[in-house]
C-alpha positions as CSV (number, residue, x, y, z in Angstrom):
1,M,-31.5,-1.8,-28.1
2,K,-30.9,1.6,-26.5
3,N,-31.3,0.0,-23.0
4,L,-28.7,-2.6,-23.9
5,R,-26.2,0.1,-25.0
6,K,-26.8,2.0,-21.8
7,I,-26.2,-1.1,-19.7
8,I,-23.0,-1.8,-21.6
9,A,-21.8,1.8,-21.3
10,L,-22.5,1.8,-17.5
11,F,-20.7,-1.5,-17.0
12,A,-17.7,-0.2,-19.0
13,F,-17.7,3.1,-17.0
14,I,-17.7,1.2,-13.7
15,F,-15.0,-1.2,-14.9
16,V,-12.7,1.6,-16.1
17,A,-13.3,3.7,-12.9
18,G,-12.5,0.6,-10.8
19,I,-9.2,0.1,-12.6
20,C,-8.3,3.7,-12.2
21,I,-9.0,3.8,-8.5
22,T,-7.0,0.6,-8.0
23,V,-4.0,1.9,-9.9
24,I,-4.1,5.2,-7.9
25,T,-4.4,3.3,-4.6
26,V,-1.5,1.0,-5.4
27,N,0.7,3.9,-6.5
28,T,0.1,5.9,-3.4
29,S,0.8,2.9,-1.1
30,L,4.1,2.1,-3.0
31,N,5.3,5.7,-2.7
32,K,5.4,5.6,1.1
33,T,9.0,5.0,1.9
34,E,9.2,6.6,5.4
35,V,7.3,3.8,7.1
36,T,9.9,1.2,6.1
37,K,12.8,3.4,7.2
38,E,11.2,3.8,10.6
39,T,10.7,0.1,11.0
40,V,14.3,-0.6,10.1
41,E,15.5,1.9,12.7
42,I,13.3,0.4,15.4
43,Q,14.7,-3.1,14.6
44,K,18.3,-1.8,14.8
45,D,17.6,-0.1,18.2
46,T,16.0,-3.2,19.5
47,L,19.0,-5.4,18.5
48,Y,21.4,-2.9,20.1
49,L,19.4,-3.0,23.3
50,L,19.4,-6.8,23.3
51,K,23.1,-7.0,22.7
52,A,23.7,-4.4,25.5
53,E,21.5,-6.4,27.9
54,K,23.5,-9.7,27.2
55,K,26.8,-7.9,27.9
56,T,25.6,-6.7,31.3
57,V,24.3,-10.1,32.4
């Protein structure tokens, strides 16, 4: 009976630790806003260059 309780406690600990790690990982990845701003700026620069290239041709 003691072994069964140890196994259940270990499983519960691993389950709770996995949930905590997943929540922390998702929160840190959602808090990164600088990457999306850089991507938008690059797209705007590329569109500007394409429009300028069409005007010269």
